[in-house]
Every structure is written in C-alpha cells, then in structure tokens.
C-alpha positions in Angstrom: 67.4 -55.7 -48.2 70.5 -54.3 -49.7 71.4 -50.7 -48.7 71.3 -48.1 -51.4 74.5 -46.1 -52.0 74.3 -42.6 -53.4 74.1 -42.5 -57.2 76.4 -40.3 -59.3 74.6 -37.0 -60.1 73.4 -36.9 -63.7 75.3 -33.6 -64.2 78.7 -35.0 -63.0 81.5 -34.1 -65.3 83.3 -36.8 -67.4 86.3 -36.1 -65.2 84.5 -37.8 -62.3 84.3 -41.0 -64.3 87.9 -40.8 -65.4 89.0 -40.1 -61.8 86.9 -43.1 -60.6 88.5 -45.4 -63.2 92.0 -44.1 -62.4 91.5 -44.6 -58.6 90.2 -48.1 -59.3 93.3 -49.0 -61.2 95.4 -47.4 -58.5 93.6 -49.4 -55.8 94.2 -52.6 -57.8 97.9 -51.8 -58.4 98.3 -50.9 -54.7 96.7 -54.2 -53.7 99.1 -56.2 -56.0 102.1 -54.3 -54.7 101.0 -54.9 -51.1 100.7 -58.7 -51.8 104.1 -58.7 -53.5 105.9 -56.7 -50.7 104.2 -58.9 -48.0 105.6 -62.0 -49.7 109.0 -60.5 -49.9 109.1 -60.0 -46.1 107.4 -63.3 -45.4 104.1 -62.0 -44.2 100.5 -62.0 -45.4 99.0 -58.7 -46.6 96.8 -58.4 -43.5 99.9 -58.9 -41.3 101.7 -56.1 -43.1 98.6 -53.9 -42.5 98.7 -54.8 -38.8 102.5 -54.3 -38.6 102.2 -50.8 -40.1 99.3 -49.9 -37.8 101.3 -51.0 -34.7 104.3 -49.1 -35.9 102.2 -46.0 -36.5 100.4 -46.3 -33.1 102.8 -47.8 -30.6 100.8 -49.3 -27.7 97.7 -49.8 -29.8 95.2 -52.2 -28.2 94.0 -55.3 -30.1 90.4 -53.7 -30.1 91.7 -50.5 -31.7 93.7 -52.6 -34.2 90.6 -54.6 -35.2 88.7 -51.3 -35.7 91.5 -49.9 -37.9 91.9 -53.0 -40.0 88.1 -53.6 -40.1 88.3 -57.2 -39.1 86.8 -59.3 -36.2 88.4 -59.6 -32.8 89.1 -63.3 -33.6 90.9 -62.4 -36.8 92.8 -59.8 -35.0 94.0 -62.2 -32.4 95.1 -64.6 -35.1 97.1 -61.8 -36.9 98.7 -60.7 -33.7 99.6 -64.3 -32.8 101.3 -64.8 -36.2 103.2 -61.5 -35.9 104.3 -62.4 -32.4 105.4 -65.8 -33.4 107.4 -64.3 -36.3 109.1 -62.0 -33.7 107.7 -58.7 -35.1 105.3 -57.7 -32.3 105.1 -58.1 -28.5 102.0 -57.9 -26.3 102.5 -55.9 -23.1 100.2 -55.5 -20.2 99.0 -52.0 -19.2 100.7 -51.1 -15.8 97.4 -50.1 -14.2 94.9 -52.4 -16.0 96.0 -56.0 -16.1 93.1 -56.8 -18.5 94.4 -54.3 -21.1 97.0 -55.4 -23.6 99.1 -53.1 -25.8 101.0 -53.9 -28.9 104.6 -52.8 -29.7 107.0 -53.6 -32.5 110.1 -55.5 -31.7 113.4 -54.6 -33.4 112.7 -57.1 -36.1 109.2 -55.6 -36.6 110.7 -52.1 -36.8 113.2 -53.3 -39.4 110.5 -55.0 -41.5 108.4 -51.8 -41.3 111.3 -49.7 -42.3 112.2 -51.9 -45.2 108.5 -51.9 -46.4 108.3 -48.2 -46.2 111.6 -47.6 -47.9 110.7 -49.9 -50.8 107.3 -48.1 -51.1 108.9 -44.7 -51.1 111.3 -45.8 -53.8 108.5 -46.9 -56.1 106.7 -43.6 -55.5 109.9 -41.7 -56.2 109.8 -43.1 -59.7 106.4 -41.5 -60.5 107.4 -38.0 -61.3 109.4 -34.9 -60.3 109.2 -33.4 -56.8 106.9 -30.7 -58.3 104.4 -33.1 -59.9 104.3 -35.4 -56.9 103.7 -32.4 -54.6 101.0 -31.1 -56.9 99.0 -34.4 -56.6 99.0 -34.4 -52.8 96.2 -31.9 -52.1 93.7 -33.7 -54.5 94.6 -37.1 -53.0 94.0 -35.6 -49.5 90.6 -34.4 -50.6 89.7 -37.8 -52.0 90.8 -39.5 -48.8 88.7 -37.1 -46.7 85.7 -37.6 -49.0 85.9 -41.4 -48.8 86.4 -41.3 -45.0 83.4 -38.9 -44.6 81.2 -41.2 -46.8 82.0 -44.2 -44.5 81.4 -42.1 -41.3 78.1 -40.9 -42.6 76.8 -44.3 -43.5 74.6 -46.2 -41.1 77.3 -49.0 -40.9 80.2 -46.5 -40.6 80.9 -47.2 -37.0 
C-alpha cells in the first residue's frame, strides 16, 4: 500500500503553485550544477555530498554520514572507500573505542571542498544585489524548515 502524502488545501493561493514550480526548477538546476561541479573535480555527485558533509562535520562517523546522505551503510562504505582512494578523506580510530571510526578531510579534500564552495558562491553572487539576495534568505529558511519538519513528522522520517 502506498502511503498518502498530504494534499494541497483547496484554498491554497496561486502563489503556492508558482513557488512549487520555481522550487522544482531550482532543485533540477541545483542537481545539474552538482553533477557538473562533481565532474570538474573528478568525483561523483554522491562523493561531493559526502565530502561536504565530512568537511562540515569533522570526525563524523560512517553511520552518521549514511543518515545524513540517506543511503545504506554499504553504499556509504563504498563512497568512503572511493574518497579515501582519491586522497580526500582519512578514517581514524576513536582513541577510546577501537570499533568506532571517524572521518576527516585530508589537505586535498579540504582543497576540493574549498574549490567547490568558492565556485558555488561565485554562481550565487551573479543572481542579484546584496539586498535582493539577503531578502530571499528568510523565505528560503522557512521553506527548508517546513520540508525538514514534513520529513520528521512522517512515519518513515527516521
């Protein structure tokens, strides 16, 4: 049986439909940009996501990385293996728990992450003035929070 997602209220303003379509186009453009930037640095898109997650959370465990990326532990191990082989990530053992591994960026991983973020910020800088960019942030934050809340409220939102 397929779970039922909430329906759009009948009295939703037309702006909700326009926002949904705009966000869909943004999501698709962001996906294409992510694929493009991953190719430029010689990684797969999932590897870029993992690289950025490790950079944002130094010492993250493979289990936490899998949860963040919403992939299986087997897929996570494969992504970490590829990043490690490419020289972007190292696995380190926890000093008190030899069973626990932690992930850290290498200098090459930090350089790749910095290059990816700088290129992304450049693209974003072309989208408007400081004032118009700053004015969009509160609404984007609210949308992000609403989407996260919807996932956390769902029965599968573990």
